[in-house]
KEKE-3310 file (N, C-alpha, C; in steps of 0.2 Angstrom, whole numbers, plus 5000, padded with zeros to 4 digits):
npx = (4923:4928:4917:4921:4932:4926:4917:4910:4917:4929:4934:4934:4943:4955:4955:4959:4971:4979:4978:4984:4996:5001:5006:5003:4990:4983:4981:4968:4969:4965:4967:4972:4964:4954:4948:4944:4935:4923:4922:4914:4904:4913:4919:4907:4903:4914:4912:4901:4904:4914:4906:4897:4904:4909:4920:4933:4950:4959:4970:4989:4998:5013:5028:5045:5057:5071:5085:5090:5105:5112:5117:5108:5103:5087:5072:5057:5042:5025:5009:4995:4977:4970:4957:4960:4971:4965:4957:4966:4974:4963:4961:4973:4974:4965:4970:4984:4984:4983:4991:5005:5009:5014:5025:5043:5055:5065:5063:5063:5058:5054:5047:5036:5034:5028:5036:5049:5065:5076:5088:5086:5088:5102:5107:5103:5109:5122:5122:5120:5131:5141:5137:5143:5137:5140:5134:5123:5109:5101:5086:5078:5061:5056:5059:5053:5040:5037:5039:5033:5020:5011:5001:4988:4987:4995:4986:4974:4979:4981:4968:4961:4968:4965:4952:4948:4941:4932:4923:4925:4936:4947:4944:4949:4962:4968:4965:4974:4986:4987:4985:4987:5002:5000:5007:5010)
npy = (4955:4960:4972:4980:4987:4996:5003:5018:5027:5021:5023:5036:5039:5035:5043:5056:5051:5050:5063:5070:5064:5070:5074:5071:5069:5057:5048:5054:5068:5074:5083:5084:5095:5095:5084:5085:5094:5088:5079:5072:5066:5059:5049:5043:5037:5029:5020:5014:5007:4997:4991:4985:4977:4985:4992:4999:5001:5015:5017:5019:5032:5036:5043:5049:5052:5059:5049:5048:5054:5049:5058:5063:5051:5043:5036:5026:5031:5026:5033:5034:5037:5048:5044:5030:5030:5031:5021:5010:5014:5011:4998:4994:4999:4990:4978:4977:4975:4963:4955:4960:4954:4943:4944:4941:4945:4951:4956:4970:4978:4987:5001:5000:4995:4997:5009:5005:5007:5010:5013:5005:4993:4992:4993:4981:4972:4976:4972:4958:4955:4958:4948:4938:4932:4924:4927:4936:4939:4948:4951:4956:4958:4964:4964:4951:4953:4964:4958:4945:4934:4931:4937:4934:4923:4929:4938:4929:4923:4933:4938:4927:4923:4921:4922:4932:4931:4939:4945:4960:4964:4954:4959:4973:4971:4963:4972:4984:4977:4974:4985:4997:5006:5023:5032:5050)
npz = (5046:5034:5032:5041:5033:5024:5032:5036:5046:5046:5033:5033:5043:5035:5025:5033:5037:5022:5017:5028:5025:5014:4996:4978:4966:4955:4940:4937:4940:4950:4966:4982:4989:4979:4982:4996:4995:4990:5000:5008:4999:4989:4999:5003:4990:4988:4999:4996:4984:4987:4996:4986:4979:4966:4965:4956:4955:4949:4933:4938:4940:4932:4936:4934:4946:4954:4959:4975:4980:4967:4956:4940:4938:4939:4945:4943:4948:4956:4957:4964:4962:4972:4979:4978:4985:4998:4999:4999:5012:5020:5020:5024:5037:5044:5040:5045:5059:5060:5052:5055:5068:5062:5055:5055:5069:5065:5052:5043:5032:5018:5019:5026:5038:5055:5066:5062:5055:5043:5050:5062:5056:5054:5066:5071:5064:5067:5081:5079:5073:5082:5092:5086:5073:5057:5045:5037:5029:5016:5008:4994:4988:4978:4965:4963:4965:4955:4943:4942:4937:4945:4952:4955:4962:4973:4978:4981:4992:5001:5002:5008:5020:5036:5037:5028:5016:5004:4991:4988:4994:4986:4975:4974:4980:4969:4959:4961:4961:4948:4942:4928:4923:4919:4908:4903)
capx = (4928:4927:4913:4925:4937:4922:4914:4911:4921:4937:4935:4935:4951:4959:4956:4963:4978:4980:4978:4990:5002:5000:5007:5000:4984:4984:4978:4962:4971:4960:4970:4970:4960:4949:4945:4943:4929:4917:4924:4908:4902:4919:4919:4900:4903:4919:4908:4895:4906:4916:4901:4892:4908:4909:4926:4939:4955:4962:4979:4993:5001:5020:5033:5053:5059:5080:5087:5093:5114:5115:5115:5107:5099:5079:5068:5048:5037:5019:5005:4989:4974:4968:4952:4963:4975:4960:4955:4971:4973:4958:4963:4979:4971:4961:4975:4990:4985:4983:4997:5011:5012:5016:5032:5049:5056:5072:5061:5062:5055:5056:5045:5029:5034:5028:5041:5056:5069:5085:5092:5086:5089:5108:5108:5100:5114:5128:5122:5121:5140:5145:5135:5146:5134:5144:5131:5117:5106:5097:5082:5073:5058:5052:5058:5048:5033:5037:5039:5030:5013:5007:4998:4981:4987:4996:4980:4970:4982:4980:4961:4960:4971:4962:4944:4947:4939:4927:4924:4926:4943:4948:4944:4953:4969:4969:4966:4980:4992:4987:4985:4991:5005:4999:5013:5008)
capy = (4958:4965:4976:4986:4990:5001:5007:5026:5028:5018:5027:5046:5040:5032:5050:5059:5049:5052:5071:5071:5062:5075:5069:5074:5065:5051:5051:5058:5074:5076:5084:5083:5099:5094:5079:5088:5100:5084:5073:5067:5063:5054:5044:5038:5033:5023:5014:5010:5005:4993:4985:4982:4976:4988:4997:4998:5006:5019:5017:5023:5038:5036:5049:5049:5055:5058:5044:5051:5052:5047:5063:5059:5044:5043:5030:5027:5031:5024:5038:5032:5042:5049:5039:5023:5030:5031:5014:5006:5016:5009:4992:4993:5001:4984:4971:4977:4974:4954:4952:4962:4950:4937:4945:4940:4951:4953:4959:4978:4979:4995:5008:5000:4990:5004:5010:5002:5011:5008:5012:5000:4987:4993:4991:4975:4970:4977:4967:4951:4954:4957:4942:4931:4930:4926:4928:4942:4940:4953:4948:4961:4953:4969:4961:4946:4956:4968:4954:4939:4935:4925:4942:4933:4919:4933:4941:4925:4921:4938:4938:4921:4923:4922:4922:4938:4930:4943:4948:4967:4964:4952:4963:4978:4970:4962:4978:4987:4972:4973:4992:4997:5012:5028:5037:5055)
capz = (5047:5027:5031:5044:5028:5021:5036:5035:5052:5044:5026:5036:5046:5031:5021:5036:5036:5017:5018:5032:5021:5007:4990:4972:4964:4951:4934:4936:4939:4957:4971:4989:4989:4975:4985:5002:4993:4989:5003:5009:4992:4988:5003:5002:4984:4989:5003:4992:4977:4990:4999:4982:4974:4960:4965:4951:4955:4941:4932:4943:4937:4933:4935:4935:4951:4954:4964:4980:4980:4962:4950:4934:4937:4940:4947:4941:4956:4952:4961:4964:4964:4980:4981:4978:4992:5003:4999:5001:5019:5024:5020:5029:5044:5047:5040:5049:5066:5058:5049:5059:5071:5059:5052:5059:5073:5060:5047:5045:5026:5016:5023:5028:5045:5058:5070:5060:5050:5041:5057:5067:5054:5054:5074:5073:5060:5071:5087:5078:5072:5089:5094:5083:5067:5052:5039:5038:5023:5014:5003:4993:4985:4974:4958:4961:4963:4950:4937:4943:4935:4950:4956:4957:4969:4981:4981:4984:4999:5005:5006:5012:5025:5042:5035:5027:5010:5001:4983:4987:4995:4983:4968:4976:4980:4961:4956:4964:4958:4941:4939:4922:4922:4914:4907:4900)
cpx = (4928:4923:4916:4929:4932:4917:4915:4917:4929:4938:4937:4942:4955:4961:4960:4970:4982:4981:4983:4997:5005:5002:5001:4995:4988:4984:4972:4963:4969:4967:4968:4964:4953:4944:4940:4935:4923:4919:4920:4904:4906:4918:4913:4901:4908:4916:4905:4899:4911:4912:4896:4899:4909:4916:4930:4944:4957:4968:4984:4996:5009:5024:5040:5054:5068:5080:5091:5101:5115:5112:5113:5103:5092:5076:5061:5045:5030:5015:4998:4983:4972:4963:4956:4969:4971:4957:4961:4973:4969:4958:4969:4977:4968:4965:4982:4990:4985:4989:5004:5013:5016:5022:5037:5052:5063:5071:5060:5058:5057:5053:5038:5028:5034:5033:5047:5059:5075:5089:5093:5089:5098:5110:5107:5106:5121:5127:5122:5129:5143:5142:5139:5143:5140:5140:5125:5114:5101:5092:5077:5068:5055:5054:5055:5041:5031:5035:5036:5022:5008:5003:4992:4983:4990:4989:4975:4972:4981:4973:4957:4962:4966:4956:4943:4943:4932:4929:4927:4934:4948:4951:4949:4960:4971:4969:4972:4986:4993:4985:4990:4994:5002:5004:5010:5012)
cpy = (4963:4972:4983:4990:4996:5004:5014:5028:5027:5023:5035:5045:5038:5039:5054:5057:5051:5060:5073:5070:5066:5070:5072:5068:5062:5053:5054:5064:5078:5076:5084:5088:5097:5089:5080:5092:5095:5079:5067:5062:5057:5048:5038:5035:5028:5018:5010:5006:4997:4987:4983:4978:4978:4992:4995:5004:5009:5018:5021:5028:5037:5041:5047:5054:5054:5054:5048:5049:5049:5053:5060:5054:5046:5034:5030:5026:5031:5030:5037:5036:5042:5044:5032:5022:5028:5024:5010:5009:5013:5002:4990:4994:4994:4977:4972:4975:4964:4952:4953:4959:4945:4938:4944:4946:4955:4955:4967:4981:4986:5000:5005:4995:4996:5003:5007:5006:5007:5007:5008:4993:4986:4992:4985:4971:4969:4972:4959:4950:4954:4951:4936:4929:4931:4928:4932:4942:4946:4952:4954:4957:4958:4967:4955:4948:4959:4962:4947:4939:4931:4931:4939:4928:4923:4935:4936:4923:4928:4939:4932:4919:4925:4926:4930:4938:4936:4946:4955:4968:4961:4955:4969:4977:4967:4967:4982:4983:4973:4979:4994:5005:5017:5033:5044:5057)
cpz = (5039:5028:5036:5040:5026:5025:5036:5039:5049:5037:5029:5039:5042:5026:5026:5036:5029:5016:5022:5030:5016:5001:4985:4970:4957:4944:4931:4938:4947:4962:4977:4990:4986:4980:4991:5000:4992:4993:5005:5003:4989:4992:5004:4996:4984:4993:5000:4986:4981:4994:4993:4977:4968:4960:4960:4952:4948:4941:4936:4939:4938:4931:4938:4939:4951:4960:4969:4980:4973:4955:4943:4933:4940:4942:4944:4948:4952:4959:4960:4964:4970:4982:4981:4984:4997:5004:5002:5009:5022:5025:5025:5035:5048:5046:5044:5054:5064:5057:5051:5063:5069:5056:5059:5062:5068:5054:5047:5037:5024:5019:5027:5035:5050:5064:5069:5054:5047:5046:5062:5063:5055:5063:5075:5071:5064:5078:5085:5076:5078:5094:5092:5076:5062:5045:5040:5028:5022:5008:5001:4987:4978:4966:4958:4962:4958:4944:4937:4941:4940:4955:4958:4964:4974:4983:4985:4991:5004:5008:5008:5018:5032:5042:5031:5018:5008:4995:4984:4988:4990:4976:4969:4977:4972:4958:4956:4962:4952:4938:4933:4922:4918:4914:4901:4895)
residu = (MET:VAL:ASN:LYS:VAL:TYR:GLU:SER:LYS:ASN:LEU:ARG:ALA:ALA:TRP:GLU:LYS:VAL:LYS:ALA:ASN:ARG:GLY:SER:GLY:GLY:VAL:ASP:GLY:GLN:THR:LEU:ASP:ASP:PHE:GLU:GLN:ASP:CYS:GLU:GLU:HIS:LEU:SER:ARG:LEU:HIS:GLU:GLU:LEU:ARG:ALA:ASP:ARG:TYR:GLN:PRO:LEU:PRO:VAL:ARG:ARG:VAL:ASN:ILE:PRO:LYS:ALA:GLY:LYS:PRO:GLY:GLU:THR:ARG:LEU:LEU:GLY:ILE:PRO:ALA:ILE:VAL:ASP:ARG:VAL:CYS:GLN:GLN:ALA:LEU:LEU:THR:ARG:LEU:GLU:PRO:ILE:PHE:GLU:PRO:LEU:PHE:ASP:ASP:SER:SER:PHE:GLY:TYR:ARG:TYR:ARG:PRO:GLY:ARG:SER:ALA:LYS:ASP:ALA:LEU:ARG:LYS:MET:TRP:ARG:GLU:ILE:GLU:ALA:GLY:ALA:GLU:TRP:ILE:VAL:ASP:ALA:ASP:LEU:LYS:ASP:TYR:VAL:ARG:HIS:ASN:SER:ARG:HIS:SER:SER:THR:ALA:ASN:TRP:LEU:VAL:LYS:HIS:LYS:GLY:LEU:ALA:HIS:PRO:CYS:LEU:GLY:GLY:ALA:VAL:ARG:GLY:TRP:LEU:ARG:ALA:ARG:PRO:HIS:VAL:PRO)
# end
């Protein structure tokens, strides 16, 4: 399974998704155009680093962006380097089909559940209310993840579940969870 994450075809498909999603680069200053100019070299290096368990994510570039609908307020946004985004997408491509069926049908997530939106969540809540539900629970784990020092146990669970244990996956997930923010 783990070799499918870093196989060239998967890395190439991950790059295409990252490119289509656009966005800016991380702390290394590399843009999508820069990455594309030497794409084969970057993907080959990433393949080799993952295969040999030498991949190390870069710090995340942090920028303040305006909060929608709240003039004068901002929130911090973490922007990974392009190569880290490619690696994350490659891992997502392989893990999503395994983990997505495990989520409860009432879970809509923040933005990473495919084919689900905030509007879908509202429709689901309305159906539950019309059916006589008296309680609707909204749980947000972002503060748990942001402030909890149990990143290593989270990473351990992720990489051991369903036979996914492998040093390069564990190292990558741990690296993303521990990535130090870089504020210019």
